[in-house]
C-alpha positions in Angstrom: 0.0 0.0 0.0 1.3 3.5 -0.8 2.7 5.5 2.0 0.7 8.8 2.0 3.4 10.6 4.0 5.8 10.1 1.0 3.1 11.4 -1.3 3.0 14.6 0.7 6.7 15.0 0.5 6.7 14.3 -3.3 4.0 17.0 -3.9 6.0 19.5 -2.0 9.1 18.7 -4.0 7.2 19.0 -7.2 6.4 22.6 -6.3 10.0 23.7 -5.8 11.2 21.7 -8.8 8.6 23.5 -11.0 9.4 26.9 -9.6 13.1 26.3 -9.9 12.7 25.4 -13.6 10.7 28.5 -14.4 12.9 30.9 -12.5 16.1 29.4 -14.0 14.4 29.7 -17.4 13.6 33.4 -16.8 17.2 34.0 -15.7 18.5 32.5 -18.9 16.2 34.7 -21.0 17.8 37.8 -19.5 21.3 36.4 -20.1 22.0 35.4 -16.4 23.1 32.0 -15.3 20.2 29.7 -14.2 21.6 29.5 -10.7 20.5 33.1 -10.1 16.9 32.0 -10.9 17.3 29.0 -8.5 18.4 31.4 -5.7 15.3 33.6 -6.5 13.1 30.5 -6.4 14.4 29.7 -2.9 13.6 33.2 -1.6 10.1 33.1 -3.2 9.4 29.7 -1.5 10.7 31.1 1.7 8.5 34.1 1.5 5.5 31.9 0.8 6.3 29.9 3.9 7.2 26.7 2.1 9.5 24.4 4.1 12.2 22.7 2.2 11.4 19.0 1.5 13.4 16.0 2.5 14.4 15.4 -1.1 15.8 19.0 -1.4 18.2 18.5 1.5 19.4 15.2 0.1 20.0 16.7 -3.3 21.9 19.7 -1.8 24.2 17.4 0.3 24.8 15.1 -2.6 25.4 18.0 -5.0 28.2 19.5 -2.8 29.8 16.0 -2.3 29.9 15.3 -6.1 31.1 18.9 -6.7 34.2 18.4 -4.5 34.8 15.0 -5.9 34.9 16.4 -9.4 37.2 19.3 -8.2 39.5 16.6 -6.9 39.5 14.8 -10.3 40.8 18.0 -11.9 43.1 19.3 -9.1 46.8 19.6 -9.7 48.4 19.5 -6.3 51.5 21.3 -7.7 49.3 24.4 -7.9 48.9 24.5 -4.2 52.6 24.9 -3.7 52.7 28.1 -5.8 53.1 31.3 -3.7 50.3 32.7 -6.0 48.0 30.3 -4.1 49.2 29.6 -0.6 50.8 33.0 0.1 47.9 34.9 -1.5 45.4 32.9 0.5 47.2 33.5 3.8 47.7 37.2 3.3 44.2 37.7 1.9 42.5 35.9 4.7 44.5 37.6 7.4 43.9 41.1 6.0 40.2 40.6 5.4 39.7 39.3 9.0 41.3 42.4 10.3 39.5 44.9 8.0 36.1 43.3 8.2 36.5 42.5 11.9 37.2 46.1 12.8 34.3 47.3 10.6 31.8 44.8 12.2 33.0 45.6 15.7 32.6 49.3 14.9 29.0 48.7 14.0 28.6 46.8 17.3 30.0 49.6 19.3 27.6 52.0 17.5 24.7 49.7 18.6 23.5 48.9 15.1 20.8 46.3 15.2 22.1 42.7 15.3 25.7 43.9 15.5 25.2 45.2 19.0 25.4 41.7 20.5 28.8 41.0 19.1 32.0 41.5 20.9 35.5 41.8 19.3 36.1 38.0 19.3 32.8 37.2 17.5 33.2 40.1 15.2 36.5 38.6 14.0 34.9 35.2 13.7 32.1 36.6 11.5 34.8 38.4 9.4 36.6 35.1 9.1 33.4 33.5 7.7 33.0 36.4 5.2 36.6 36.1 4.0 35.8 32.8 2.2 34.6 32.5 -1.4 32.2 29.9 -2.6 33.6 26.7 -4.0 30.2 25.7 -5.4 29.8 29.0 -7.3 33.3 29.3 -8.7 33.5 25.7 -9.9 30.1 26.0 -11.5 31.1 29.2 -13.4 34.5 27.7 -14.5 32.9 24.5 -15.7 30.2 26.3 -17.6 32.9 28.3 -19.4 35.2 25.2 -19.6 38.0 27.2 -17.9 38.9 24.8 -15.1 42.3 24.2 -16.7 43.1 27.8 -17.6 45.7 29.5 -15.4 43.3 31.8 -13.7 40.9 28.9 -13.1 43.7 26.8 -11.5 44.7 29.7 -9.3 41.2 30.3 -8.2 40.6 26.6 -7.5 43.9 26.3 -5.6 42.9 29.3 -3.4 39.5 27.7 -2.7 41.1 24.4 -1.7 43.5 26.2 0.7 40.4 28.0 2.2 38.7 24.6 2.6 41.6 23.2 4.5 41.5 26.3 6.8 37.8 25.6 7.3 38.5 22.0 8.4 41.0 23.3 11.0 38.5 25.9 12.2 35.6 23.5 12.5 37.8 21.1 14.5 38.9 23.8 16.9 35.6 25.7 17.3 33.5 22.6 17.9 36.1 20.9 20.1 35.7 17.7 18.0 39.1 16.5 16.9 39.6 13.6 14.4 39.6 10.2 16.1 42.5 7.9 16.1 40.7 5.9 13.5 41.3 8.8 11.1 44.9 7.6 10.8 43.6 4.6 8.9 42.6 7.0 6.1 46.2 7.2 5.1 45.8 3.5 3.9 43.9 5.0 0.9 47.2 6.1 -0.6 48.6 2.6 -1.1 45.2 1.5 -2.4 45.5 4.0 -5.2 46.7 1.4 -7.8 43.7 -0.7 -7.0 41.3 2.2 -7.5 43.0 3.0 -10.8 42.7 -0.6 -11.9 39.0 -0.7 -11.1 38.4 2.6 -12.9 40.1 1.2 -16.0 37.8 -1.9 -16.0 34.4 0.0 -15.5 33.8 0.7 -19.2 32.0 3.8 -20.4 28.4 3.3 -19.3 26.3 3.2 -16.1 29.0 1.3 -14.3 31.4 4.2 -14.6 28.8 6.5 -13.1 28.1 4.1 -10.2 31.9 3.8 -9.6 32.1 7.6 -9.4 29.2 7.7 -6.9 30.9 4.9 -4.8 34.1 6.8 -4.6 32.5 10.2 -3.8 30.0 9.0 -1.3 32.2 6.3 0.1 35.1 8.7 0.6 32.8 11.2 2.4 31.4 8.5 4.7 34.9 7.2 5.6 36.2 10.7 6.5 33.1 11.4 8.5 33.5 8.2 10.5 37.1 9.3 11.2 35.9 12.7 12.6 37.0 14.6 9.5 34.8 16.9 7.4 33.0 14.5 4.9 33.3 16.8 1.9 37.1 16.7 2.3 36.8 13.0 1.9 35.1 13.3 -1.5 37.8 15.8 -2.6 40.6 13.5 -1.5 39.1 10.5 -3.4 38.9 12.6 -6.5 42.6 13.5 -6.1 43.6 9.9 -5.7 42.4 8.9 -9.1 43.0 12.3 -10.8 46.2 11.1 -12.6 44.4 8.3 -14.4 43.7 9.0 -18.1 40.1 8.1 -17.6 39.5 10.6 -14.8 38.4 13.3 -17.2 35.9 11.0 -18.8 34.5 10.2 -15.3 34.2 14.0 -14.5 32.3 14.7 -17.8 30.1 11.7 -17.2 29.1 12.9 -13.7 28.7 16.5 -14.8 24.9 16.4 -15.5 24.2 14.6 -12.2 26.2 17.1 -10.2 24.5 20.1 -11.8 21.1 18.6 -11.1 21.8 18.0 -7.5 23.3 21.4 -7.0 19.9 22.9 -7.8 18.9 21.7 -4.3 21.9 23.6 -2.8 21.0 27.0 -4.4 17.3 26.6 -3.5 18.2 25.7 0.1 20.2 28.9 0.6 17.1 31.0 0.0 15.0 28.8 2.3 17.3 28.9 5.3 15.3 31.3 7.5 12.4 33.7 7.8 12.9 37.0 5.9 12.3 40.5 7.2 13.0 44.0 5.9 15.6 44.6 8.7 17.5 41.4 7.9 17.3 42.1 4.2 18.8 45.6 4.7 21.7 44.1 6.8 22.3 41.5 4.2 22.4 44.2 1.5 24.9 46.2 3.7 27.3 43.3 3.5 27.3 42.8 -0.3 29.6 45.8 -1.3 32.3 44.2 0.9 32.9 41.6 -1.8 34.5 44.2 -3.9 37.0 44.9 -1.2 37.8 41.2 -1.2 38.1 41.2 -5.0 40.4 44.3 -5.1 42.7 42.7 -2.5 42.9 39.5 -4.4 43.8 41.4 -7.6 46.5 43.5 -5.8 48.1 40.4 -4.2 48.1 38.3 -7.4 49.7 41.1 -9.5 52.2 41.5 -6.7 53.1 37.8 -7.1 53.8 38.4 -10.8 50.6 37.2 -12.3 49.6 39.1 -15.5 46.9 41.7 -15.0 44.3 39.7 -17.0 45.0 36.5 -15.2 44.7 38.2 -11.8 41.5 40.0 -12.8 39.7 36.9 -14.0 40.7 34.9 -11.0 39.7 37.8 -8.7 36.3 38.0 -10.4 35.8 34.3 -9.9 36.4 34.8 -6.2 34.1 37.9 -5.9 31.4 36.3 -3.7 30.7 34.9 -0.2 30.9 31.3 0.7 28.3 28.8 2.1 31.0 28.3 4.8 29.6 31.5 6.3 26.4 29.7 7.0 28.3 26.9 8.8 30.1 29.4 11.0 26.9 31.2 11.8 25.2 27.9 12.7 28.1 27.1 15.1 27.8 30.6 16.6 24.0 30.3 17.0 24.2 26.8 18.6 26.9 28.0 21.0 24.9 31.1 22.0 27.5 33.5 20.6 25.2 35.3 18.1 21.5 35.7 17.3 19.8 33.1 15.1 18.9 35.9 12.6 22.5 35.9 11.5 21.8 32.7 9.5 19.3 34.6 7.4 21.5 37.7 7.0 24.4 35.6 5.7 22.1 33.6 3.4 20.9 36.9 1.9 24.4 38.3 1.6 25.6 35.0 0.0 22.7 34.9 -2.5 23.1 38.5 -3.5 26.8 38.1 -3.9 26.1 35.3 -6.4 23.6 37.6 -8.3 26.3 40.3 -8.5 29.1 37.9 -9.4 27.3 36.0 -12.1 27.2 38.9 -14.7 30.8 39.9 -13.8 32.1 36.5 -14.6 30.0 36.2 -17.8 31.5 39.5 -19.0 35.0 39.2 -17.6 36.8 39.4 -20.9 34.9 42.5 -21.9 35.6 44.1 -18.5 39.3 43.5 -19.0 39.3 44.6 -22.7 37.3 47.8 -22.0 39.6 49.0 -19.1 42.8 47.3 -20.1 45.0 50.4 -19.7 43.8 50.7 -16.1 44.4 47.1 -15.2 47.9 47.1 -16.8 49.0 49.8 -14.3 49.1 47.2 -11.6 51.0 44.5 -13.7 54.5 43.6 -12.6 57.3 43.9 -15.2 58.4 40.4 -14.3 55.8 37.7 -14.9 55.6 33.9 -14.5 56.9 31.7 -17.3 53.4 30.2 -17.8 51.7 33.6 -17.9 53.7 35.2 -20.7 52.5 36.3 -24.1 53.8 34.2 -27.0 54.1 34.9 -30.7 52.8 32.6 -33.4 56.3 31.7 -34.8 55.5 32.7 -38.4 52.5 30.5 -38.7 49.8 31.2 -41.3 47.2 28.8 -39.9 46.3 28.9 -36.1 44.1 26.3 -34.5 42.6 27.3 -31.1 41.6 24.6 -28.8 43.6 21.3 -28.8 40.9 19.0 -27.6 39.7 16.0 -29.7 38.3 18.1 -32.5 41.2 20.6 -32.5 43.9 17.9 -32.4 42.3 16.1 -35.3 42.2 19.3 -37.3 45.8 20.1 -36.4 47.1 16.8 -37.6 45.2 17.0 -40.9 46.3 20.6 -41.6 49.9 19.7 -40.8 49.7 16.9 -43.4 48.5 19.4 -45.9 50.5 22.5 -45.1 53.4 21.4 -42.9 55.2 23.7 -40.4 53.0 26.7 -41.2 50.3 25.3 -38.8 50.3 26.1 -35.1 48.0 24.8 -32.3 47.1 27.0 -29.3 45.4 26.1 -26.0 45.1 27.7 -22.6 45.7 24.4 -20.7 49.4 24.6 -19.9 49.7 20.9 -18.9 48.1 19.8 -22.2 50.4 22.2 -24.2 53.5 20.8 -22.4 52.5 17.2 -23.2 51.9 18.0 -26.9 55.2 19.9 -27.1 57.0 16.9 -25.7 55.5 14.8 -28.5 57.0 17.2 -31.0 53.9 19.2 -31.9 54.1 22.9 -32.7 51.7 24.0 -29.9 51.7 27.2 -27.9 50.1 28.3 -24.6 47.6 31.1 -25.2 44.0 32.1 -24.8 41.9 33.4 -27.8 39.6 35.4 -25.5 42.7 37.3 -24.2 42.8 40.9 -25.6 46.6 41.0 -24.8 47.2 38.0 -26.9 45.5 39.4 -30.0 47.2 42.7 -29.5 50.5 40.9 -29.8 49.2 39.0 -32.8 48.1 42.2 -34.4 51.6 43.6 -34.4 53.6 40.9 -36.0 51.5 38.0 -37.3 51.2 36.3 -40.7 48.1 34.3 -39.9 45.6 34.0 -42.8 43.3 31.4 -41.3 42.0 31.0 -37.7 40.2 27.8 -36.8 38.2 27.9 -33.5 37.8 24.5 -32.0 37.0 25.8 -28.6 34.9 23.8 -26.1 31.7 25.9 -26.0 29.8 28.6 -27.7 30.8 31.3 -25.2 34.5 30.7 -25.8 34.1 30.9 -29.5 32.1 34.1 -29.3 34.7 35.7 -27.0 37.5 34.8 -29.5 35.4 36.2 -32.4 34.9 39.4 -30.4 38.6 39.9 -30.0 39.2 39.1 -33.7 36.7 41.8 -34.6 38.4 44.2 -32.3 41.7 44.0 -34.2 39.9 43.9 -37.6 41.4 40.5 -38.4 41.5 40.4 -42.3 41.8 36.6 -42.7 39.3 33.8 -42.7 37.7 32.4 -39.5 36.3 28.9 -39.2 34.4 28.0 -36.0 32.9 24.8 -34.6 29.4 24.4 -33.3 27.4 21.7 -31.6 23.9 22.8 -32.3 22.1 24.3 -35.3 21.1 27.5 -33.3 24.7 28.2 -32.5 25.7 28.3 -36.2 23.8 31.6 -36.9 25.1 33.3 -33.8 28.7 32.5 -34.8 28.2 33.7 -38.4 26.7 36.9 -37.1 29.7 37.4 -34.7 32.1 37.3 -37.7 32.9 33.7 -38.5 33.5 33.1 -42.2 32.3 29.5 -42.0 30.9 27.2 -39.3 31.4 23.5 -39.0 28.7 21.6 -37.0 30.7 18.8 -35.4 27.7 16.6 -35.0 25.9 17.0 -38.3 29.1 17.0 -40.3 30.6 14.0 -38.6 28.3 11.7 -40.6 29.4 13.3 -43.9 33.1 13.0 -42.9 32.6 9.4 -42.0 31.0 8.6 -45.4 33.8 10.5 -47.2 36.4 8.5 -45.2 34.7 5.2 -46.1 34.4 6.1 -49.8 38.1 6.9 -50.0 39.2 3.8 -48.2 36.7 1.5 -50.0 35.6 3.0 -53.3 32.6 1.4 -54.9 33.1 -0.5 -58.1 
């Protein structure tokens, strides 16, 4: 017999799923990321007095676990050792705690509303919570733009991982719950790494691969929680353990849709975390402008550590937001009686609005840099890192941007036809290094980089640009830069869907190749050449 309690839960969940879809759809219509719509849906449901369902909480928890697992799959531990990551994180966190802590304590001394109950100690604790940036938001933005492996993406992710490690230490100290002795057994996962790799190799490419990813992510989280360590860190570590396997990227792509679906629950739950009031809304709004202080400090520190102005700006814009960790800190403060329960709602409002502000900034980051490039360059150090230098095209006449599967195939074919005059370009430094070791003429560069095209404009001989970039946005950004320098040659771009073809042509592409519809024709041509009829 059907359990009517579950029917009630299901009906409640149908309501938020439907509203989440329509709000996400409206956000997309006005050129905002759907997550902005999901946040708005959470606040609407909150205002209507709708409690979050059991399924919503499970989706939110599962989404964050899978998110950190996929971060681990793409994390290069060498990045954490760079001073542009660990030193920037340490200096930024310390400075923000002091600046924000003094400002918050000043409001407490003045007797401003909720702040009046805070002493200096808890003002600094609240400032510590606000110093963090959201791993969920940043990874979602970078994945949507396929920039996880770009230098600014790797720097941003490295900073977030360092912040997460700091959070683990804080939670252990503040709650008084230290890892148990059983946590030492977690080190046994390291010698088990070859076995994990072997199993990944044997899972195939279908549903078994997805299930294996879920086992690693959820199993890792459960093991770490049993050892008294933050469960999400367990999912991250499990991802790192298999990140060096060639199949790890396939696993990350396979789980992408599941992770994105589950994260809808996370964004909805933020808006449904407490009862709204005009006073709390105003305090939340008061905290939002502080994200620009965080961003400016990130930019200043990164350029000081010899990152190029554009790299520093894009990474800083990625980190221009508050973190869900603030809610965890507030919950600890409330449960310990250190601060009023209303702080949970205030931080939820500030967190949500920081996402709303940061989303368009990240969507238009290349335009922001290009429009005010002279200003940003004032902060750029004369000495820059070897992997953040501008490169020339070495006399090439054909440039292929994007050395993924499609770009690599095009590169090899064009090299057969035209020889040394062909050059490949990609923003993934590790990929470029590997291709160079194989003897390929491949350079590290970003086609959406105004500085790169400025250099090309001065001394290039390129007659044909082939854009084999991973998504429509990247292709459009590159076309915008080509239009800005009045590139006189031909431009070929790739598309995945028919509606993308017209947008690329309107943006300046000479010809567009639909990699799905044209694949069949290419296959037929290949078969005809290899096995001619008659």
